[in-house]
N, C-alpha and C positions, 0 to 999 in steps of 0.2 A: 135282499140288499137293494136299497134305493139307488137312484141315478147318481146322487152326490157321492155315496160311498163307493159305487162302481168306478167313478172317475178318479176318486182319491186312491183307490187300490191300484188302478191302472197306472197312475202317476208314480206310485211307490215302486211298482214292478219295473216300469220303464227306467227309473233312476238307478235301480239295481242292475238292470241290463246294461245301461250306459257304463257303469263302473266296471262291469265284467268285460265289456268290449274294449275299454281302455287298457285293461290288464292284458287282453289278448293282443292288442296292437303293440304293446311294449314287448311282448314275447316275440312277435313276428319281426320287430325291428332288431331285436337281439340276434335272432336267427340270421337275418340279412347281414348284420355286421360281422358275424362269425364267418359266413361264407365269403364276404368281401375280404376279410383279413386273411382267410385261407388262400384265396386267389392271389392276393398281393404278396404273400410270403412264399408261395410255391413257384420255383423256377421251372419245375417240371410238372406239367399239367396231367401227366399220365395217371397219377394217383387220384386226382379229382375226377377224371373221366371214368376211372375204375369204379369209384363210388357211385358215379352216375348211372352205371349199368342197372342199378336197382331203383334209385330215386327218380331218375328221369322218366322211365316207362310208367311208374306209378303216377307221376305228375300228369303225363299226357293221357294215360288211360282214364284218369279221373275226369279230365276235360271231355274225352270222347263219350263216356257213359252219360254224363249230364246233357251233352248235346243230343243224344238219342232220346233221353227222358223228356226233354222239353221241345223236341221236334225241330231243332235246328238242322239245316242241311250241311252235312260234312263234305267239304270240297277238297280236302287233302289233309294228310297227317303223316308224321314221322315219330315213332315211339322212341327211337334212339339212333343217333348218327355219331359214331365214334370219331369220324374224320372231320366233323364240323369244327370250324374255327370260332363260331359264335354260339347261337342256341343249339343245344344238343338234341332238341326235339321240338315239335310244333303240332298244332291242330288248327286247321283253317275251316271256318264254318260261316254260314249266312243265315239270316233270319228275316222275318217280316216285322218291321217296326210298329205296324198297326195291330199286331197280335199280342194281346195281354199276356198270354201264356209264354210266348217267346220273350217278352220283356222280363218276366219273372226269371226265366231261364238265364238271362244275361248275368244276373247276380250269382246264381248257383254255379253256372259254368265257370265264372271267374274265380269263385272260392273253392271250386272242386278239388284242386290239389291239396288244400288244407284238410278237407273232409276225407279225401282218399288216404292221405298220410296218416291221419288219426286212426282210421279203420285198420290200416295195415299194421300200425304199431300195436293196436289192441290184439290183432290176430297173431303176430309173432310173439307177443308177450304170453298169450294163452298157449301157444304151441311149444315154445322153447323153454319157458321158465317153470320150474316145479310149482312155485307159488304164484304163477301168472294169473290163474283163474281167480284166486282169492284177491289178488291186487285189483283186477278189473272189477270184481264185485264190490270191493271196498270203495273204489273210485265212484261207482254209481251211487252207492249209499251216501258218500260224502256230498256228492252233487245234489242229491234229493234232500239231504238234511238242511240245506240252506233254505231259510225261510224268507220269502219275498212278499209276504202279505201285509195286511194292515198293521199288525203288531210285530213287525219285522225286527228280529234281533240279529240279522245277518251281519257277520263279520268276516270279510274276505281274507284278511291277514291271518286270523286264527285258523280258518278252514284250510288255507293253502299250507300253512306251517304243519298242521296235523298230517296232511296227506304226504308232504315231502318227507317228514320224519319216518312215516310208515314205509314209504318207497325206499328210503336209504337202508332201512333194516332189511327189506326184501332183497335188494341187490347185494348187500353184504353177505347174506346167507347164500345167495345164488353163486356169487363169486368164489365162495369157499367150498361149497359142496356140489356145485353143478357148473364147474368152470368152463368146460368146452362149449356147452350150449349158451352159457352166459357171454362168452367171447363172440360167438356167431350173432347173438342177439344184439350186442353192442354195435357190431359192424353194420348190421342191417338197419338198426335204428339210426345210426349216424348218417348212413346213405340216404335214408328217407328224410331225416331232419334237414339235411343240406339242400334238399330240393322240394320241400313241401310248401314253401312260401309262394304265394301268387306273385307273378311278375307285375311290372308297372302297367302293362297293357291289360292283364287280368283284373287288376284293381280298378282301372278306368272303366272297363265293361261292367264290373260289379256295382260301381257307383251309379252308373246310368240305369241299372236294373233295380237298385235298392228302393227307389220310390214305389215301384209296383209291389215289392215285397212288404214294405211298410204299410201300404194301403190295404193289402190282404190281411196282415196281422191285426191292424186296428179294426177292420170290418169284422173279423172273427171275434174280437174281444167284445164288441158292442152287440153282436148277434147272439153269442152263446154265453156271455157273462163270465165272471171270474171263476165259476165252478170248473170250467174246462179252459183255463187261461192259456192261450197260445204264448203269451209273453213269458209266463212262468216256465212252460216247457222249453221254449227257446233259450231262456236264461240258464236252465239246468243243463241243457246239452252243451251250450257254449262254455259254461263253467267247468264241466267235466272235461271237455276237450282242452281247455286252457291249462288246467292242472296237469293233465297228461303231457301236454307240450312242455310245461315247465320241468317236469321230471325227465322228459326226453332231452331237454336242453342241458341238463346236468351231465348226462352221458355223452352228448355230442361235444360239449366243451372238453370233457375228460379225454375222449378219444382224439379229438383235434389237438389238444395239448401234447398228448403222447406222441403223435406223429411229428409234431414240430420239434420236440426234444430229440427224437430219433434222427431227424434231419440234421439237427445241429451236431449230434454226436458223430454221425457218419459223413459230415461235410468234408469234401475233398479239397476245398480251396485252402492252400497253405500260405501262411504269411512268413516271409523270410526274416529270420532273426540272427543277428551276429553277436555272439558272446565274447566279451573282452577278457 
């Protein structure tokens, strides 16, 4: 493949990657809106904190792990603080701005809760659902089936639709024949979903580190060519993660709606009415 074809193939893959990133961004915005709606509609934060006992430690542990991987100095952390009035957990770390590896780490440390949340969802799906292993396998197959090359026939809408339909069939079977594990899975997934979104500060750190990551990816593309395309691999990973997050969003909205309905049913505020 000559230089012109390599550049054209890279531009095709980058455009597909951009479309997937937009899809992921929309999902994260929806997750954020759901959490904000939940906070606004909940007069008693006990339930939200209860969900946080799973989601918050996963969020903070993800930060911690990537701090270690990229050599950032950890100066303090709290995995979960039930009594906190603001942030339920935090990780404080420092880095050398002249260290390229540390700069790359800023991106991954900021996005770590998203990565950790996806891995945790895959793990509980594998462990608790009878068809969990087959669903995870199908998810990988769907992501790899997307073609990002020169003759790309990639269709995000069709691909996502196929996976969601398959996912709905899986959870329908699990709810009917594996109900106890299914309920536990739904609660764990909702807890993870409510806290997997990076915070504003996480996103800011990731933006500052994204330049170093982009430079690394582009360098790899031109050094190794399209036969081992880093952009293609990144696109497939992000696509698979995004589809999984979409499926998880369906469960999170369902569980969230159920708790809201229960709250309305058992609401104790009584309105005085006088019958004539």
